[in-house]
BAZA-975802 format. One record per residue (C-alpha): residue number from 1; residue in one letter; x, y, z. Coordinates in nm, 2 decimals. Example, Ala and Ser with C-alpha at 12.3 -4.5 7.8 and 13.67 -1.06 7.14 Angstrom:
residues 2
   seq   type       c1       c2       c3
     1      a     1.23    -0.45     0.78
     2      s     1.37    -0.11     0.71
***
This chain:
residues 402
   seq   type       c1       c2       c3
     1      m    -1.61     1.40     0.71
     2      d    -1.49     1.72     0.88
     3      v    -1.14     1.67     1.10
     4      d    -1.15     1.81     1.46
     5      r    -1.00     2.15     1.47
     6      s    -0.79     2.03     1.75
     7      f    -0.60     1.79     1.51
     8      w    -0.46     2.08     1.32
     9      r    -0.31     2.23     1.60
    10      s    -0.17     1.94     1.79
    11      g     0.13     1.83     1.52
    12      h     0.34     1.96     1.27
    13      l     0.14     2.04     0.93
    14      p     0.48     2.06     0.73
    15      t     0.61     1.74     0.82
    16      l     0.25     1.58     0.77
    17      a     0.26     1.75     0.40
    18      s     0.62     1.60     0.35
    19      a     0.53     1.25     0.46
    20      f     0.23     1.26     0.24
    21      f     0.42     1.36    -0.07
    22      y     0.72     1.13     0.00
    23      f     0.51     0.84     0.06
    24      d     0.28     0.95    -0.25
    25      f     0.54     0.98    -0.54
    26      s     0.72     0.67    -0.36
    27      f     0.42     0.49    -0.43
    28      m     0.39     0.60    -0.79
    29      v     0.73     0.48    -0.87
    30      w     0.66     0.15    -0.65
    31      y     0.37     0.07    -0.88
    32      l     0.52     0.16    -1.22
    33      l     0.53    -0.17    -1.36
    34      g     0.17    -0.24    -1.28
    35      p     0.02    -0.02    -1.54
    36      l     0.33    -0.06    -1.77
    37      q     0.29    -0.44    -1.77
    38      i     0.07    -0.48    -2.10
    39      q     0.34    -0.29    -2.30
    40      v     0.65    -0.45    -2.11
    41      a     0.51    -0.81    -2.15
    42      t     0.46    -0.76    -2.54
    43      t     0.82    -0.62    -2.57
    44      l     0.96    -0.92    -2.34
    45      a     0.71    -1.19    -2.49
    46      l     0.61    -1.28    -2.11
    47      t     0.34    -1.53    -2.03
    48      t     0.05    -1.43    -1.81
    49      q     0.25    -1.57    -1.51
    50      q     0.56    -1.40    -1.57
    51      r     0.39    -1.10    -1.60
    52      a     0.22    -1.13    -1.28
    53      m     0.56    -1.21    -1.11
    54      m     0.71    -0.90    -1.27
    55      v     0.47    -0.67    -1.10
    56      a     0.46    -0.88    -0.78
    57      v     0.85    -0.86    -0.71
    58      p     0.85    -0.49    -0.63
    59      i     0.56    -0.54    -0.38
    60      l     0.76    -0.84    -0.19
    61      a     1.08    -0.65    -0.21
    62      g     0.90    -0.34    -0.04
    63      a     0.77    -0.56     0.21
    64      l     1.11    -0.72     0.30
    65      i     1.29    -0.37     0.29
    66      r     1.04    -0.20     0.54
    67      l     1.21    -0.35     0.82
    68      p     1.57    -0.26     0.78
    69      m     1.44     0.09     0.65
    70      g     1.25     0.12     0.97
    71      m     1.55     0.03     1.20
    72      l     1.74     0.28     1.01
    73      a     1.51     0.56     1.06
    74      d     1.55     0.50     1.43
    75      r     1.92     0.52     1.40
    76      i     1.98     0.82     1.19
    77      g     1.62     0.97     1.22
    78      a     1.33     0.94     0.97
    79      r     1.41     1.25     0.80
    80      r     1.75     1.12     0.70
    81      t     1.62     0.79     0.58
    82      g     1.37     0.91     0.37
    83      l     1.62     1.16     0.18
    84      l     1.84     0.84     0.15
    85      g     1.54     0.64     0.01
    86      q     1.43     0.87    -0.21
    87      a     1.82     0.94    -0.38
    88      v     1.85     0.56    -0.41
    89      v     1.52     0.54    -0.60
    90      i     1.60     0.82    -0.82
    91      a     1.93     0.68    -0.90
    92      t     1.75     0.36    -1.00
    93      l     1.52     0.50    -1.24
    94      l     1.80     0.71    -1.41
    95      v     2.03     0.40    -1.44
    96      t     1.75     0.20    -1.60
    97      w     1.62     0.46    -1.82
    98      r     1.99     0.49    -1.97
    99      v     2.05     0.11    -1.98
   100      g     1.71    -0.03    -2.03
   101      i     1.53    -0.35    -1.95
   102      h     1.58    -0.64    -2.20
   103      s     1.48    -0.95    -1.99
   104      l     1.25    -1.08    -1.73
   105      h     1.57    -1.12    -1.49
   106      q     1.65    -0.75    -1.57
   107      a     1.29    -0.64    -1.47
   108      f     1.31    -0.88    -1.15
   109      v     1.63    -0.67    -1.05
   110      f     1.46    -0.35    -1.12
   111      g     1.17    -0.45    -0.91
   112      v     1.37    -0.53    -0.61
   113      f     1.51    -0.14    -0.62
   114      l     1.19    -0.03    -0.69
   115      g     1.11    -0.19    -0.34
   116      v     1.30     0.10    -0.19
   117      a     1.01     0.31    -0.28
   118      g     0.76     0.07    -0.14
   119      a     0.95     0.08     0.20
   120      s     0.88     0.45     0.22
   121      f     0.59     0.32     0.43
   122      a     0.83     0.25     0.73
   123      v     0.96     0.60     0.72
   124      a     0.69     0.83     0.62
   125      l     0.41     0.70     0.89
   126      p     0.65     0.73     1.19
   127      l     0.78     1.06     1.06
   128      a     0.40     1.21     1.06
   129      s     0.25     1.00     1.35
   130      r     0.52     1.08     1.62
   131      w     0.39     1.44     1.63
   132      y     0.03     1.37     1.73
   133      p    -0.12     1.25     2.04
   134      p    -0.33     0.89     2.03
   135      r    -0.63     1.03     2.00
   136      h    -0.54     1.18     1.67
   137      q    -0.33     0.88     1.55
   138      g    -0.60     0.73     1.30
   139      t    -0.64     1.08     1.13
   140      a    -0.26     1.15     1.11
   141      m    -0.14     0.81     1.01
   142      g    -0.47     0.82     0.76
   143      i    -0.35     1.14     0.58
   144      a     0.00     1.03     0.55
   145      g    -0.10     0.67     0.45
   146      a    -0.31     0.86     0.18
   147      g     0.00     0.88    -0.01
   148      n    -0.07     0.55    -0.15
   149      s    -0.26     0.77    -0.40
   150      g     0.04     0.78    -0.59
   151      t    -0.07     0.45    -0.77
   152      v    -0.34     0.68    -0.92
   153      m    -0.07     0.90    -1.10
   154      a     0.12     0.58    -1.22
   155      a    -0.22     0.42    -1.35
   156      l    -0.35     0.74    -1.52
   157      f    -0.03     0.86    -1.71
   158      a     0.24     0.59    -1.72
   159      p     0.05     0.41    -2.02
   160      v    -0.01     0.72    -2.20
   161      l     0.34     0.83    -2.16
   162      a     0.47     0.50    -2.27
   163      t     0.24     0.50    -2.58
   164      v     0.40     0.85    -2.68
   165      f     0.77     0.81    -2.56
   166      g     0.82     0.43    -2.50
   167      w     0.78     0.26    -2.19
   168      q     1.15     0.27    -2.08
   169      t     1.14     0.66    -2.11
   170      v     0.87     0.66    -1.84
   171      f     1.13     0.58    -1.61
   172      g     1.34     0.91    -1.66
   173      l     1.03     1.12    -1.67
   174      a     0.93     0.99    -1.33
   175      c     1.26     1.15    -1.19
   176      i     1.12     1.49    -1.27
   177      p     0.84     1.50    -0.99
   178      l     1.08     1.30    -0.76
   179      a     1.34     1.57    -0.76
   180      a     1.07     1.83    -0.67
   181      v     0.94     1.61    -0.40
   182      f     1.29     1.55    -0.26
   183      l     1.38     1.93    -0.25
   184      f     1.05     2.00    -0.05
   185      y     1.11     1.69     0.18
   186      a     1.46     1.81     0.25
   187      a     1.32     2.17     0.33
   188      c     1.02     2.13     0.55
   189      a     1.02     1.75     0.69
   190      k     1.14     1.76     1.07
   191      d     1.16     1.44     1.32
   192      a     0.93     1.48     1.62
   193      p     1.13     1.59     1.94
   194      g     1.21     1.36     2.19
   195      a     1.43     1.05     2.23
   196      i     1.30     0.75     1.99
   197      q     1.38     0.40     2.14
   198      h     1.62     0.21     1.89
   199      k     1.46    -0.11     1.73
   200      r     1.68    -0.41     1.73
   201      v     1.60    -0.75     1.54
   202      g     1.54    -0.90     1.88
   203      d     1.25    -0.63     1.92
   204      y     1.08    -0.77     1.62
   205      l     1.13    -1.12     1.73
   206      r     0.97    -1.04     2.08
   207      m     0.68    -0.89     1.91
   208      l     0.61    -1.20     1.70
   209      g     0.56    -1.39     2.03
   210      n     0.25    -1.18     2.08
   211      r    -0.05    -1.34     1.95
   212      d    -0.21    -0.98     1.88
   213      a     0.06    -0.90     1.66
   214      w    -0.02    -1.19     1.43
   215      w    -0.39    -1.08     1.41
   216      f    -0.30    -0.73     1.31
   217      m    -0.06    -0.86     1.04
   218      f    -0.33    -1.10     0.91
   219      f    -0.58    -0.80     0.90
   220      y    -0.35    -0.55     0.71
   221      a    -0.24    -0.83     0.47
   222      l    -0.60    -0.84     0.38
   223      t    -0.65    -0.47     0.37
   224      f    -0.33    -0.33     0.22
   225      g    -0.25    -0.66     0.03
   226      g    -0.59    -0.65    -0.13
   227      f    -0.53    -0.27    -0.23
   228      a    -0.18    -0.34    -0.37
   229      g    -0.22    -0.67    -0.52
   230      f    -0.55    -0.54    -0.71
   231      a    -0.37    -0.22    -0.78
   232      s    -0.10    -0.39    -0.98
   233      s    -0.32    -0.70    -1.12
   234      l    -0.62    -0.48    -1.24
   235      p    -0.45    -0.33    -1.57
   236      g    -0.39    -0.71    -1.69
   237      y    -0.72    -0.83    -1.53
   238      f    -0.92    -0.57    -1.73
   239      h    -0.69    -0.63    -2.06
   240      d    -0.74    -1.01    -2.03
   241      q    -1.08    -1.02    -1.94
   242      f    -1.22    -0.75    -2.14
   243      g    -0.96    -0.65    -2.41
   244      f    -0.89    -0.31    -2.26
   245      d    -0.60    -0.14    -2.46
   246      p    -0.32    -0.04    -2.21
   247      k    -0.45     0.30    -2.17
   248      t    -0.82     0.21    -2.10
   249      a    -0.70    -0.06    -1.85
   250      g    -0.50     0.22    -1.68
   251      w    -0.77     0.45    -1.66
   252      a    -1.01     0.17    -1.52
   253      t    -0.74     0.08    -1.26
   254      a    -0.67     0.45    -1.18
   255      a    -1.05     0.50    -1.07
   256      c    -1.03     0.18    -0.84
   257      v    -0.73     0.29    -0.71
   258      f    -0.83     0.64    -0.63
   259      a    -1.12     0.50    -0.45
   260      g    -0.91     0.31    -0.23
   261      s    -0.65     0.56    -0.17
   262      a    -0.93     0.87    -0.12
   263      m    -1.08     0.66     0.15
   264      r    -0.76     0.57     0.35
   265      p    -0.79     0.89     0.55
   266      i    -1.15     0.89     0.56
   267      g    -1.14     0.54     0.70
   268      g    -0.89     0.64     1.00
   269      v    -1.13     0.94     1.07
   270      l    -1.43     0.69     1.07
   271      a    -1.25     0.45     1.27
   272      d    -1.17     0.74     1.55
   273      r    -1.56     0.79     1.55
   274      v    -1.70     0.47     1.55
   275      g    -1.43     0.23     1.65
   276      g    -1.18     0.05     1.44
   277      t    -1.33    -0.29     1.48
   278      r    -1.68    -0.19     1.37
   279      s    -1.53    -0.01     1.09
   280      l    -1.31    -0.29     0.98
   281      l    -1.56    -0.56     1.05
   282      g    -1.79    -0.39     0.78
   283      v    -1.49    -0.37     0.52
   284      y    -1.42    -0.74     0.55
   285      g    -1.81    -0.83     0.49
   286      v    -1.84    -0.61     0.20
   287      v    -1.52    -0.69     0.02
   288      a    -1.60    -1.06     0.05
   289      l    -1.93    -1.03    -0.10
   290      l    -1.81    -0.79    -0.39
   291      i    -1.48    -0.98    -0.49
   292      g    -1.72    -1.29    -0.49
   293      i    -1.96    -1.17    -0.72
   294      a    -1.66    -1.06    -0.94
   295      g    -1.53    -1.39    -0.95
   296      y    -1.83    -1.50    -1.16
   297      g    -1.78    -1.30    -1.45
   298      v    -2.06    -1.06    -1.42
   299      g    -2.04    -1.01    -1.79
   300      t    -2.00    -0.64    -1.88
   301      p    -1.70    -0.43    -1.81
   302      s    -1.91    -0.15    -1.65
   303      l    -2.04    -0.37    -1.38
   304      a    -1.68    -0.54    -1.31
   305      l    -1.54    -0.19    -1.28
   306      a    -1.80    -0.09    -1.04
   307      l    -1.73    -0.41    -0.81
   308      f    -1.38    -0.35    -0.80
   309      l    -1.42     0.01    -0.74
   310      v    -1.64    -0.02    -0.44
   311      a    -1.43    -0.30    -0.31
   312      m    -1.09    -0.08    -0.33
   313      l    -1.29     0.19    -0.15
   314      c    -1.37    -0.07     0.16
   315      l    -0.98    -0.19     0.15
   316      g    -0.87     0.17     0.17
   317      a    -1.10     0.25     0.44
   318      g    -0.98    -0.07     0.62
   319      n    -0.61     0.02     0.59
   320      g    -0.70     0.34     0.80
   321      a    -0.91     0.13     1.04
   322      v    -0.61    -0.12     1.11
   323      f    -0.39     0.17     1.19
   324      q    -0.63     0.35     1.42
   325      l    -0.63     0.02     1.63
   326      v    -0.26    -0.04     1.64
   327      p    -0.14     0.26     1.86
   328      q    -0.43     0.15     2.13
   329      c    -0.25    -0.21     2.17
   330      f     0.09    -0.14     2.10
   331      g     0.15     0.23     2.20
   332      k     0.51     0.16     2.33
   333      d     0.61    -0.03     2.03
   334      i     0.43     0.14     1.74
   335      g     0.75     0.17     1.56
   336      v     0.81    -0.21     1.56
   337      m     0.47    -0.31     1.48
   338      t     0.44    -0.05     1.20
   339      g     0.74    -0.25     1.04
   340      l     0.58    -0.59     1.10
   341      i     0.24    -0.48     0.98
   342      g     0.38    -0.30     0.68
   343      m     0.57    -0.59     0.60
   344      a     0.29    -0.82     0.62
   345      g     0.06    -0.60     0.40
   346      g     0.35    -0.60     0.11
   347      v     0.35    -0.99     0.15
   348      g    -0.03    -1.00     0.10
   349      g     0.00    -0.78    -0.19
   350      f     0.26    -1.01    -0.34
   351      a     0.07    -1.32    -0.30
   352      l    -0.24    -1.16    -0.44
   353      a    -0.08    -1.03    -0.76
   354      s     0.14    -1.35    -0.83
   355      s    -0.14    -1.61    -0.75
   356      l    -0.39    -1.44    -0.97
   357      g    -0.15    -1.46    -1.26
   358      a    -0.06    -1.82    -1.17
   359      i    -0.42    -1.92    -1.14
   360      r    -0.51    -1.75    -1.45
   361      q    -0.25    -1.93    -1.65
   362      a    -0.33    -2.28    -1.49
   363      t    -0.71    -2.22    -1.53
   364      g    -0.77    -2.00    -1.79
   365      s    -0.97    -1.80    -1.56
   366      y    -0.96    -1.53    -1.27
   367      a    -1.26    -1.69    -1.08
   368      e    -1.09    -1.92    -0.85
   369      g    -0.81    -1.65    -0.75
   370      l    -1.10    -1.40    -0.70
   371      w    -1.28    -1.65    -0.48
   372      l    -0.99    -1.73    -0.29
   373      f    -0.94    -1.39    -0.16
   374      a    -1.30    -1.33    -0.09
   375      g    -1.28    -1.62     0.12
   376      l    -0.98    -1.50     0.31
   377      a    -1.18    -1.14     0.37
   378      l    -1.43    -1.35     0.52
   379      a    -1.17    -1.53     0.74
   380      g    -1.05    -1.18     0.83
   381      g    -1.43    -1.11     0.93
   382      l    -1.45    -1.38     1.13
   383      g    -1.10    -1.35     1.31
   384      l    -1.21    -1.00     1.40
   385      v    -1.53    -1.14     1.58
   386      y    -1.33    -1.36     1.76
   387      v    -1.09    -1.10     1.91
   388      k    -1.28    -0.77     1.95
   389      g    -1.43    -0.89     2.25
   390      r    -1.12    -0.97     2.44
   391      w    -0.95    -0.65     2.30
   392      r    -1.22    -0.43     2.45
   393      a    -1.19    -0.58     2.78
   394      a    -0.81    -0.56     2.77
   395      w    -0.75    -0.20     2.63
   396      t    -0.90    -0.02     2.95
   397      g    -0.66     0.27     2.90
   398      a    -0.74     0.31     2.56
   399      t    -0.78     0.69     2.43
   400      a    -0.98     0.62     2.13
   401      r    -1.27     0.42     2.03
   402      i    -1.22     0.05     1.98
***
């Protein structure tokens, strides 16, 4: 889908590219334990539930760190905050590479620090979006948000590198592209001109009193939470369900993650064209159907892969659609809402990844966990039907299609 030419003239392309690469490689690192989970679990002798918790901890940590990262970006600027976050992540990887991970608790501590990479969401998106007018917000935030494609690189290369060099060496190797991105970001990223209203804890608490804030948090907990949760869980799912080795499970997951990542910017453009609520409603309906079918254990790996691939494609489009709608409702509080909604998305991803593992260990099957998520997606669609009429009547000053 072509992007309106006026979009490229309305903002700052070097900053948009910097935000994308920062987000992209941060998400690569944030997700590292997902594609490495089979090798790590074998070395540390983890159960299915422990393995699921290990990959879920970075998701939760990233969700919780996003709020302070967003507040820091308002205080010292998004550019400086991004540089600081990248430095912390690189240092964490180097120390872990040299010291190693020898227990589940150490893996949890490592996962908490990886959360700083996941918190890049709260810096990269405002850094890019503040350069663009409201009618291009969906496209700008979709392009910057497509940085979640970093999970594709991790899924493709981490298991292979782990087989050749050992999984702990992967943490050191990841520092090479991160250092290159750090230098590019330092040279090219700029904060948008104009005063930025500093966010305080009270601002977040005030927004929690707005019922629409909760609706957006719920919607994003389903779309991004579904994307992040499945991205972390699918390597284990393909291994447990079909006996895939780590490399094959990583490649299958990479295909699914690539579909979701590629659709995020397209989802933003589509929402700008047809309306965010209409786009999001279709996402929830299709995802509920596909994940519900997957829960029945369709029998062949190819069909299961196809179901998850299309479902992830839809979830990616849903991520773009949610953030096309946010500026229409919270134009003056976009920074606060980005933090809250991003946090909710991470919490949703943690809940999905951890619950799939716990249900699998308790029942011996992923079915109930998949059906639970399908039911929540259906609830998201019903909730959107409930609020869309009120939104369209209330947002009379909206500059984009609702």
